[in-house]
N, C-alpha and C positions, 0 to 999 in steps of 0.2 A: 495251130495258132490259138485256138480256143483253149487248149490245155495250158498253154503258156500264160494266157490272161488269167485263167483260174488260179495258177500258181502265184502270180503277182498279187492277185486279190487276197489270197490266203496270207502272204507275207505282210500285206498292208494291214490286215486285221490283227495279226500278231504284233505289229508295230504300235498300233493304236492301243492294244491291251497293255503293252509294256509302258507306254507313255502315261496311260491312265494310272497304273500302279505307282509310277514315279511321282505323279502329281499328288496322290494320296499320301505317300511317304513324306513328301516335303511339307504338306499341310499338317500332318501329325507332328512332325519335328518342330515346326513353328509354334504350334499350339502348346507343345510340351515345354518349350523354352519360355513362352509367355507365362504359363502357370508357375514355372519355377521362380521367375522374377517376382511374381505377385506373392508367392509363399514366403519369399525371403524378406519382403518389406515388413516393417514393424507393425504389429497389430495393436489396435486400440484396447485399452484395458477394459475388463468387464466390470470394474468397480465404479463406473461413471453413472450408475443408475440414478443417483440423487440429483442429477442435473438434466434430466430428460426434457425439462421445459426450457432449456437454454442451449439449443443445438446450433445456433447460428455462429458463424465465424466472426471473430473480432477483426475488423478491417482497420488497417492503419489510417489515421486521419491524414497522413502525409502521402499515402500511396497514390493518391490521385494525381500527384505531380510527376510520377514516374511512368513513362510510356512503355508499351509492350516491347519495344525494340531496345529497352535498356538505356534510354537517354532521358535527360531532364527537359521538361518543357521550356521553351525559350523565355517565357515570361515569369518563370519561377526562380526563386533564390533559396538557398539552403538556410534554414533558421538556425539560431543559436551559434552563429559563427561570425567573427569579424576578420576572417582570414582573407588573403588575396584571392580574387575570383579565379585566377589562373590555376590555383591549387586544385580547383574542382572542375577543371576542364574535362568534358566527356569525350574528347577526341580519341584518347587512347585507353579509356577504361570503360567497363560495363557496369552500370548501376543495377542493383537488385531492388525489389520492392521493399525489403526490410533490411535494417542495419543502421548503426549510428550515423548521424549526419556529419559528425566530425570525429577525428581520432579520439578514443576514450582510453584512459588509463585507469584500470580498476586496481586499487591497492591490494597487495597480497595479504597484508596485515596492517592493523592500526596499533597505536600505542596501547598498552594494557589498561584496562579499566581499573580505577583506583580500588584498592582492597576493600575499603569501607562501603563503596557503592556496590561492588560485586557481592559482598556478604549480604547486604540488604536485598539484592536481587534474588539470591538463593533462598533466603529466609521467607520471602514473599511469593516464591514460585509454588505452583501446585500442579502435580502431574507433568512436570517438566515444562510448564507454561507460565507466563507472567503477564498480568494486565498492567499497563502503564499509561500515564497521561503526562502531558507537559502543560504547566500552568505558571502564571505570575501572580503577584500580590493583587493586582487589579481584578483578577478572576476568582478571588478567594471564596466569595459567597456561592457562586455557581459550582466551584470545586467541591465545597462541602455538601451541596445538594447532590452532586454526582456520587460522592462517597456514600451518602445515606441511601441513595437508590441502589447502589451496588450491594450494600449490606442487606437491604430489604430483599434483594434477589439472591441472597445467600452466597454472595461473592465477598468473602472477608479478606482475600489476599490481593493486594495491588501495591503499586509503587508510584509515587508522584515525583516527577523530575521538576524541580523548582528553578525558574529562571533568575530569581533574586532571593537574597537572604531574608528579606522581610516575610515572604511567604513561608520559607523554611522555618523561621522563628515561630510563625503563627501555628504551623502544624506541630511543632514541638510543644508549644504551650497547651494545645488541645489534645495532646496524648498520642500524636501520630508520628513521633520521631523515628520509629523503626520502619515507617512506611513512606518516608520522604528523604530525598537527597537533593543537595544543591548542585546544579550542573557545573562542572569545573570550567575554569576560564579557557582551557585549551580545547574544549569541545566547540567553542564559538569560533568560526573561521575568521570573522572580523566584526567590527562595529560592536564591540562588547558593551559600550555605554548604552546603546539603543536597547539591547536585550535585558540589561540589568535595571532599566528604568521601571520603577514600581507603578507608574501610571499607565503603562501600555497594556492593552488587552488584545491578545491575538485573535479573539473571536469577533471583536467589533471594530478594532482600529483599522483605518484604511491603508495603513502602511503594510503593503504585502510582504515586505522584508521580515516582519515579525514571525511569519509562518515558517521561515527557513530553519529556525531552531529545531522544529519537529523533525525535519529531514536529517539534520546533523545528529540528533539523538538516536533516531532510527538506524542511521548508518553505523553508529558505534555499536548498537545492540546486534547488528547483523553479523558481527565478528565474534560474538560470544559463543563459547563452546560448552559452557556449564549447564545451559538450559536449551531446550529444543525449539521453542517458539515464543514469540512475543505478540501480544495483542495491544496495539496502541489505539486508544480512544480519545476523542475530544471530550471536554467536560460537558458539552451539550448533547452527548450521546446518552439517551435515557434507557437503561437496562431494566426490563420488566420481568423476564423469565429467569427462574432458577436454572442452573446448569447450562447457561448460554455459552460460557467459555468452553465447556466440555463438548457442546454441539459443534462449535466452529473448529475446535481441535480435531474432532473426528473427521471432518471434511478435509482437513490438512493431511491427516495421517492415512486416509484411505488410499491415496495414490502418492507414491514417493516423488513423482515429478512436480507435484503442487508445491510452490514456494511462496506464493502470495495469495491472500484472500481479501477481497475488497467488496464494497457495495457499489451499486450504480447510482449515478447522479440523475435524479428525475427518472423519466422513462427512457432516456437515451442509454442504451447498453454499450455504446462506444466510449462513454465518459465515466471514469471511475471516480468515486468519492473518497478522498484521503482522510476523512474523519474517522474511518474505521479501517485499520490495516492489520491483518494477522500475517506475520512473516516467519518463515522457517529460518532459524539462525544457522550461520555457517553454510549458507547455500550460495553457490556461485552466481546463478542468474539473479537472485535477489540482490546480491552485492553489486552486480553490474547495473541493475535498474537504479539503485540508490546512488551509485557513483555518477550515473548519467543525470539523475535528478539534481544532485548537488552542482554539477557543472552547468546545467541549464539555468539554475537559479543564480549562480555566480555571474553568469553572462547577461542575465536579464533580471535585474533587481526588482522590477515591478511585477514579476510573476509570483503568484502564490505557490504554496507547496502542491496544491491539487493541480494547477496548470502545468507545473514542471513535471510532476509525477505522470500525468497523462501524456505529455510530450515524450518522456522517456519510454513509456510503455508502447507508444505508437511506433517506435523504431524496432519493435519486436513483432514477430508473427505469433499472434496469440489465438488460441482456441480453447474454449472452456473444457473440452473433453480430453485434449491431448497436450495442452500447453502448460505453462507454469502458473497460470492464474485461474482461480475459481471465483466466480461472481455470485454473491449471495442474492437471493431473490428479493424483489422490491416489496412484496407483500409482507414478509416477515421481518424485513430490515428497511422500512421506508424512510424517506427523508421528510422534512417538515411539510412541504407542499402536499406530497402524496398522502400523508397521514392526517394532518390537521385540516387542510383545505379540500382535498379530493376524497377523503374518507376511504382510501383504497383498501385498507385492511378491515375496518369496521363494517363496511358494506358487504364483506364476505364472511363476517362472523369470526374473524381471526384476530387474536391478540399478538402483536409483534414480539419478537425477541428484544429488539433494540429500535428506538426511534431517534432519528437525528434531527433535533430541533434547530435547523440551520437556516430557516427562511425568515426569522425575525432577529432583531438586534436589540441589545441593551435591555432597558426596562420593558420594552414591548414583548420581548421573549419571556422575561420573567413573569409578566402579567399573564401571558398565555399559559405558561406552565402552572401557575397558580389556579387559573380557571379550570384547567383540565385535571387537576389533582396530581400533578407531577412535581410540585414544589413542596418538599418535605423538610427542608432545613429550617432551623430556628435562627432567623436572621438577627434577632436581638442578641442572642448568645454570641454569634459571630462578631457582631459589632462591639460587644463588651471585650472580647478577646483582642480585637483590633486596637482598642484603646490601650490595653495593656502593652501590646507590641509597640505602639507608637511611643509610649512612655519609656520602654526599654531602650529604644533607639535614641530617644532624646537624651536619656541618661548616658548612654554610651558615647554619643557625640560630645557631651560635656566632659566626660572623663578621659576619653581616648578617641580623638578625631581621626579615625582610620577610615579607609575605604569600606563601603558597605559590604562588598563581596569578601572582605577578610574576616567577617564574623564567623567564629568557630563555636563549638560546643563548650569549650573551656570559658570563652568570653561570656556565653549565656549563663553558665553556672555562677560566675563571679558577679554577674549583675543581679 
């Protein structure tokens, strides 16, 4: 009996040993599969060293309305949509934290850019990049100040998209014909009379609709294949450093996934400032963001370009290290409050690349720029040119009362 018990005990030990080996094999197999899955996931690029101070994840402003179980909060409504609520019933669908709020159609292509405009774009491009701005006649003095500051920073190449023919005429008379184009009528999606009005100032006018033209121009440029990137600046963006364009282009080209570069508005890194936008041309995600921005503005006339731009970006999952957007640091690219009021850059002994003087309006902004040495334009000279332009238009109306937007180079020569 004792010998039988000893035999059973021996078998029991053998069984435990075999079971232990099986557990080890299963554990090893599970760990191997886990490592294989991790190794197959995309790795972050090593070229993100320049944004080590911006490691936080951009969270969607709208993501708070989406619950973890994929349903919409009962008291939330989907913005930018006048569709029937039944269309967005969550009974049979699962919502995700990111994605367009309404169906979005991204054009595969747009009508070709007019040859004369494309030619001026190519002539004024440098290293496959182009600096552009959008301005109207009411902004002419600040536009020339912007131009003079660009030239002081050794940026001689740029292109001005004029909303009206008076400004185009003004630039022709001052010798900037090769660096100015009149925005074609078909680039304006509607309300042409509003945008052609020479009294409207996009920087100071309370009509948010005026900023929509910047989106339309940027969307057109997104489909260009002849140059690689476009830097759109407002005329109240003060460039101080030489090779600023080259620096921003470098950030764009370090990582191919980068399609948009913007600055932050104030200290809130969730809000982009549309006063400075560098865009990789012919890039699918950039086209999608702009198509969404256009749609949001068309459905909400009272939204500025910046508001619509942020709404469009909030529908994407953005990360400064792995996403499509790079955010320029606020010390080297401050807005008006951070530079003039808070002395964010000066207190650290840093001269910014670009200052966005967006916290003052009209004469108050001009006075501030004069006090700080950022007003370099000869206002008297610009006023004398304005008188000449007014005389040209008066003579034109007397001789040939056509619409202002029909003014051509041939008409200018004849006058």
